[in-house]
N, C-alpha and C positions, 0 to 999 in steps of 0.2 A: 421346483415351480416355487420363487419367492412370493411370498405372501405380502399384503399391502403393511401391516403391523411390522413384518419384519425387514421389509425396504424402509419403513420411516425410522425404525430402532439404528439400523447399517448406515441410513443417511445422517442421523443424528451424531453418531460414532465416526464417522468421515470427519464431518466439520467439526467435530470437539478436536480430533488428531489434528486436522489442518492448524485452527486457532492455536491450540498448544506450539506445535512446528513453527509458525509463523512469528508469536510472541518470546521462542524462544531462540529468535537471534543473535549472532555475536554481541555482547553490549547492548543489546536492548534494552532500554525502558518501559516502551508501550507496544500495547499490540493496536495496531490500529486496522479497521476493519470498514469497508466503502461500499456502502450499498448505494446501487444505482436503481432508480424507480421513473418511469414512466417516459423510457429512452425510445426513439421510433423502431427500434427493432433489437433482437438479442446480440445480434453480431456489434452492434454500438456500445448496447451497455455492458458486454464483456470489455469490449477496447477502451471506455472509459474507467470501468473500475481499475483495471490494469493501470493505466496510466496515473491515475490518483495513486495507488498503492507504492508504484513503481517510481514514483518523480522523486528524485535524490533532496530536491529542493522541499518539495512537502513534508520530508520525512525531517528534515532537520527544522522544519517551522513546528512541527509536532513535538521536536525533543525541546525546542526552545520556548514551546507552549504560546504561541504567537497564533491566534485564529484569523490569519489574514488569508481571507478569502480568494485574493490573485493569486496566490501558492494554487489553490484548486483548478481554478481558470486556466490557469498556465498549462497545466502538465494535461488539462482537456484539451487544450488547444496542438498537444503534440500529438494526439489522438488520430490517425487516419478514418478517413469516412467522410461524408458530406451529412452534416447534422447541425444546426443552429445552437448556440448556446444565449440566444436571447431572451430564453425564459427558463432557464437553471435558478434553483435555490437551493442554497446548502445550511445545514445545521450540523452543529459540531454537539456529540450527546456523551457523556459517560453518567456515571454514580451518581457524581456531583452536579447534574442538572443538565439543560442543554441551551445553546444559543443559538439564535438565527442568526447568522452572517451576510448572507448573498440572497436575493429575491432580484428575479428578471436579468441575475449577472450583472447587478449592479450593489453598492455598498449596502447594507442594512445595518443601523446602529444597535448597539450592542455594545455591554460592558466588557471593557478589557480586563477587569478584575474578576469578573463572573466565567470570562473565557477562559483565564488561567487556570481557574479552578477544576474547569472542565476538563483542559488538556493536564494537570497534574495527574489525575487519576492512572492506573495502569491501562484499561481498555477503554479507548474512545472509538468511538461511532462517526464515521461520515457519513452524513445521507445528503447523496446528489440526488435532486428531481432534476429530471429535465424538461418535464411540462412539455414532451410533444408525441406521447407515445404509451404503449402498455407493457412496454418490454421491460424488464429487470435483471440485476445480476449483481453477486456478491463478491468481493476479493479479500483478503487479511494479508498484512505485511506487519513489517514493525520499525521504527523510527532510524535514523542516523544519528548516531553520537558520537562524541568524541572517543571513548572505547572504543568504537568498533573501527575507526578512521587509523588511532592504534594500533590494534588487532592486523585491519587488511595489509599496512603499510608492513607489517613484522612477515605475514604471510610466505612471502614467496622465500624468505629466508629460514624459513623453519621447514618447508617441504624441501625434500632432499630426495633421489630415486636410492633404493636398493642398488647395489653394485658397483654404478660408476659415480654414484653421488653427485650427479648432475644436478643444478637447480632448475626449475620450471621457470620460463621466461617473465618477464614482469607484465603486468597490464598494460595494454599500447604499445608491446613490444611489435616491430614490424615482421620480426620472425613469426611465423606461421607453424605450426604444429598438429600433429594428430592425437586424440586421447589414446589409440592404439601402441603409439611409440614410448608412450608413457605408463601404461598399465598393462604390459605385457605381463 
């Protein structure tokens, strides 16, 4: 039986390891954490947090140290589900401070210099308050950098299969393969 103190320690350790893995992405310069609060339900909170941290547009925005709220709202717009963004508020936070960038899905005045300082830190917290319920969720990811794009471009040329030395198909290729073919 797992006791509550042990459960808390295991949870803290698991969250730490997830953060380490997310922040150690290829070429990453930022660890992004997205906390979604006051979502209508847990399913929506989880979907929104994932959409934000997986959005390449938002990842590039963090790398460029731009606090534009539309990138986050755009990522939320790709989220499946029936929810309203009318009451969404967004803050960007780090050791350097906090910037309130969005209130009721609209622009909230902020200092771009202050926002750049917040986004210059390695660990960046994106707080999304949906304002419609009690559910919450958190996800982590990393930014999208020039270095990652260069590494990703070279990856298909670096991966070869032992034996017949065939290369994996490039992303976007119409050729479909199964993992068992490549990893027997």
